[in-house]
C-alpha positions, 0 to 999 in steps of 0.5 A, spaced: 558 309 402 558 301 402 560 298 395 554 294 391 556 287 390 558 286 383 554 281 379 559 277 375 558 277 368 558 271 364 563 271 358 563 267 352 558 263 349 553 259 353 554 252 354 551 248 348 547 242 351 549 235 349 544 230 348 549 224 349 543 219 347 544 221 340 551 222 340 552 215 342 547 213 336 551 217 332 558 214 334 555 207 333 553 209 326 561 210 326 560 218 325 566 222 326 567 227 331 567 233 326 560 230 324 557 230 331 560 237 333 557 240 326 551 237 328 551 240 335 554 247 333 560 247 336 567 246 334 571 239 334 575 241 340 570 243 344 566 237 343 573 233 345 573 237 351 566 236 353 567 229 352 572 229 357 569 233 362 562 230 362 564 222 361 570 222 364 574 219 359 578 222 352 574 222 346 578 217 343 576 212 348 569 213 349 568 213 341 572 206 340 567 203 345 561 206 342 563 204 335 565 197 337 558 196 340 555 199 334 559 193 330 556 188 335 549 190 334 550 190 326 553 183 326 547 181 331 542 184 326 545 181 320 545 174 324 538 174 326 536 176 319 540 170 316 537 165 321 530 168 319 531 166 312 534 172 308 539 168 303 543 174 301 545 175 308 546 168 309 551 168 303 554 174 305 556 172 312 558 165 309 563 169 305 565 174 311 565 169 317 567 162 314 571 164 308 566 161 303 567 167 298 570 167 291 577 166 291 581 171 287 583 166 280 590 170 280 591 167 288 589 160 286 593 160 280 600 162 284 598 157 289 598 152 284 604 154 280 608 154 287 605 147 288 607 144 281 614 147 282 615 144 289 613 137 286 618 138 280 623 140 285 622 133 289 622 129 283 629 132 281 632 131 288 629 124 288 630 122 281 637 119 282 634 114 287 632 107 283 627 106 289 623 112 287 623 111 280 621 104 280 615 106 284 613 110 278 610 107 272 613 111 267 619 116 267 614 122 266 613 127 272 606 126 276 604 132 274 605 131 266 601 124 267 594 124 264 589 125 269 582 127 265 576 124 267 578 122 274 574 128 278 568 125 275 569 118 279 570 121 286 562 122 287 561 115 284 566 112 288 563 115 295 556 112 293 552 118 291 550 120 284 549 127 287 553 129 293 549 136 294 543 133 295 
């Protein structure tokens, strides 16, 4: 009697379909692999394996490209929002892209202290030279001389009462 052909039994769970359009959006929003795998009801290791099988690249490479595109899209949206008159966005992009943000007072004070120390060192080194001292009106440090009121003269000297507008 001829044998019947056996129909192979499938083992394991059925393959869960992955909607890669949704995955791409989630990655652009900087979701983690664990979070995406959870939404897809699969383990993160299965998600890594499926990315390699279906996209032909490791998950790390695939996610990096999608996250980079998400950052670019966000930058573009911020830029268009700022250019359409959103003053808050203009200020934010000025601070981030053009380094127009508030400076940390401690950093500024440290920089000022460093400049003062450097000037004092130069003055001490040059102190013995008569030509250097003769060019100064008095023997005190340039840093110790009274400079009050001079900051108010700059806009007037430039010929503008209100330089900002």
